[in-house]
C-alpha angles and dihedrals in degrees: 000000000000123000134200110270112264110253116252123221093024120140111273093233139357125334114283091234087060092052089052097056102027101047107003093258090299091162091058092055131064112268110265093233104095096157122130098226116171111275127212089264092053090054097049100029127211096304138140123275090261092046091047092053091048090051092049091051089050091050092047097044091045087057092043088238125148109235095233146014121245111303114280120243114273119251111286117260123255113297125026119295116229111277112259117240111289094030103064102114135109104266118241117243118240110258146156100231126143091238145079104257120200133178123283110278094026127108133204141201138184113253102187134340134207106282098023115135118269104160131040114275095030110144123225110276113269110184094199096044105044124158133190088234093056094043092054086064095040136080106278129238132275101009112212121164118033135184133184114214112189120231093189141030096258101049092241093123124037145151113252110205119188139175123228102209106186145337127248101205096187089060095043101053130039114233089015110181109209092199097049113028116179119246089243092055089050092050090047089054091050089053093046093059125078127043141314128215112193132163113236129191136191138184124252092252100044139058093210109121118206128197120234136186110260142155088253094061114113143161120212110199139164090282097053112111117242127194117228113224136175134053095314093053107122094015117153086237090066099045121111136173089259092046111028088169095063090220107096124062125183110227143335128251144187090024108182125171127353144170145230114247122223086248096058105258132115130251118200129183124224105219130168096025095146097078092066099063124079140198100030087146087075091068109102101177105102096213092050092042091053092049093052091049091050086064091044092254108143143110130060123273120022125232092250095041093219091149086073091066104033128029094215090077091055114086091199090060101030107024094173100048092086089058087061093069132057097068138115112262128203125213128187104209093183089066111053090186094053122113112238116228139219111221109215095183091072089062135240123274138103094310111199088184148310124234130185134228119182118225123223092257093053098260115132127231122203123197123198138174127213103225105218134091114283095008134129151263118232139196132198127198118195125226093212129065127238120253113225124235137053099261121131089243092056091045093054091050093048093049086065095056094088091057099070128040138065132307120212139178130214131255116189127195129183131223100219130087116270090239089062093057096070100153097254097101092244112151117251120243093270090063103246144045106256145127144136137283147177139231110240115207117236105174142340119199107310094345123098124205093190119093113240097014131095117221090255089056093048091055096044096038099031094150089062091049094051088049093055094053094050102249116182116264110233136193100262103305105222129169116003126186142166119243107248093224109029101029091229115147120233121196129184111221101195107198142293117206089179097062105119097013116138109291092009127107115271130221119319126180095261089044103034104164131078116220087017104201098164109039131213141245118242124213114200129181121194112229109281088355091282113148088208095057120122095207131056147174123232143184137180108255096186133017102194137218137074108350088220090062118095091225096066129091133185106191090283095303115139106273096215087068101054136080124249115255136182134185107005112213119162128029132199138166132230126216091267093058098254120145119240122199132193122198139223120196102010082158082096084077094037093248136110120264117262151171119262136191124208132173119235099200141047132011093328096054105139099018097138115197131186109235099177144345131219127226123280116291091017135118125219109232143170101014115201114195115192131165094262104019145035124200131186133180112237104213125195101353112194092017098144129137113274094025130103140148089292092050106027117195094197137037096192132164101014100033128207111073095325124135118256115260129198106240148167116246130199123207126193145162121235117223140186094268104028125301120358122222115271110259092012 
C-alpha cells in the first residue's frame, strides 16, 4: 500500500485560530497540572532489570492486578489477510482536499448544517443577517458528539442529538472585531452553543437522513435551565446572585464528546470551560486563585468578551459561576419538556465524555477522561441498580443512578524496566507497552477519601483531589468507551507535545514518547472482566503517527499495510466489534482529519484503514457506525490560519463562493436490494 507523501512545513497540530476559540489557546500555555505526582520511575526506583521486574510484580500483586491482558495476536502472515466483516472497503488515501472523501462505491449526503431550521418559525439561514432569535431556533455551530436514537424498528425515523462545542466568531461574522464584538454577535454565540435534538427520516433505499419538524425537536442553549443534582447540589461553592440555591444553572457550553446511556438518554461532557470567564486576575485569595488556575482560569479579558454583556462571565462579579460548568450533563431527548441535569458526583474537570457500562448486578459504571495534557482518567460506580425497560418510570429512576456512588481516579504502572522507556517510542523487550493499575477512591456521597478536602471540594475541585492521591498523568484522555461484547475499555489519548519539556513529566510506559505529537489508543481490562473491579491491566493498542516511523505501533500488524493516523479523538464500535476512530489535528502529519476502522481480534487485529476524510481545516467528530449508515460531524471546516469570514479557505458543504458551515454528514453504500452493509 502506497500513501500520499506527508506534507512538509505544515503546522504540527490544529490551526492556532482553532486553539483560540476551541480551548482558549491551551496549547500555548503551560498545562495547569503542576503537581509532583509519583512517576513510574518513582514507583520502581533506579534498579536493575531484575529488580525492576520484581518491583513491578510487587506493585501489581499488591493491587491484585494481573500483569497483562490476554496475549495479543501475533504479527499477521505475509500478504494481507481477508478483511473481516465491517472493514471490507477500499481505503481512502490521505489528502488535503476541500471535500468529504469516501470509499469507492459509497455515497454521502448532508444531514443538517449550521443555521438550518430546527424549530417552528426558524427563518432560512442568512449568513449576513443573523440574529440571536433565529439562531435559537436553528442548528447550532461546531457540531461534535452525535447520537441516533431510533423511533421505529427499521431505523427509518430517529432522533439525532448533537453537541455544539464552541463558536468561531471570526468565521461566523464578516468584519468581526475581536476586541469589540457587538452585543448581538455575543447573543448569537450564546444561542449557537449547547445541543440540538431533531427528528430525522430516511427512505428504505437510501442512507440520506433528512430533518423534519417534530414535537421532539429542541435547542439547548446557554439560556436553558439545568437542574444540579448529586452531592454538590446546593453547595455554597455553586451559589450565585442569580441562583442563591446553587441548584439551577443556565445553559451548558463547550460540550465535547458524549454517550448514549442504556436507558436511552444522552450524556455530554463540558470541556474547555475556562476560556469563557474573565478577570480571574482580580482574585487575591491565594487558595481561590490557585484553584482557578488549576482549571486554566486566569488572566483578565476573555477572547470573546462575554463578561462585558453578562456579569456571570466575570469572575470579579460572580466568583462561583465558573464552578457551575465542567460537569457531565444528562438530557432525555424522548421528553422535550424535561429539564436536563448536571451530575456533580462525576466530578468537575474538562470532561471529554462519559460513557456507561452495566455491571452484572445492575450497577452502572461511568468512565470519563479529562482532556488536557497531564490529566487523568476517572471511573464512577453507582450505588443503585438500573431498572430495565424503556418506560418513562424506568428512565426517571435510571437518571438518578449517577447521583450516588463512588468516584475514582486511575493510577497506571508499567511492567518494563525504566531504562527501556526512553521516550523514543521504541518497544520494550517484552514487545509492547503494558502493565497494571488501580482505581483510587476520591469521594462517595458526602464522604471524602482525600486528606484535607471535604466531599464538596472533591467534586468541585476534582483535579486537585486527583493530584493529592497521586493519579497518573496521561496524554490528553479523550473519548473512552467500553466494548459492547468484551467489556474492554478503549481510550483515545490525543497527544502531548509538552511531555519531557523542562519541568514536565517525562516518558512513562502508558505515555512512552517525548514531544508526543500523534497520541495513542489505550486498551484496558478490568480484573476478571468485572466492571466493578478496582484493579485492571492495560496495554497500548495503537501508538499513532506515520507507519514508516519507528515510534509507531499497530497492535503488531505489519505497518506497511496500515493508514497513517494522528491525534485520535473519538471512538465507536460497529456491530461486528471493530473499533472506529475519528481524529483531531491530523495536520501534524500534513493530512486532513478522518475516520478509521480497525479490528480488535484475530489475524487482522491492528489493521487500521482510513474510511473517510473531512474538508481542509475541519475535524472529524461524533462518529456513528450503524449497519447501513455512518455519520460524522464535520467541525470547523475551513478553519485555517489566515482565513476568516472575509477570506474563507473552504466553501464546503455548499460550494461556489459560499461560507463553510459545520455540518453532519451521512455515508452509505447502495446495494442491489436497498442499502448494503457498511464495510461489506
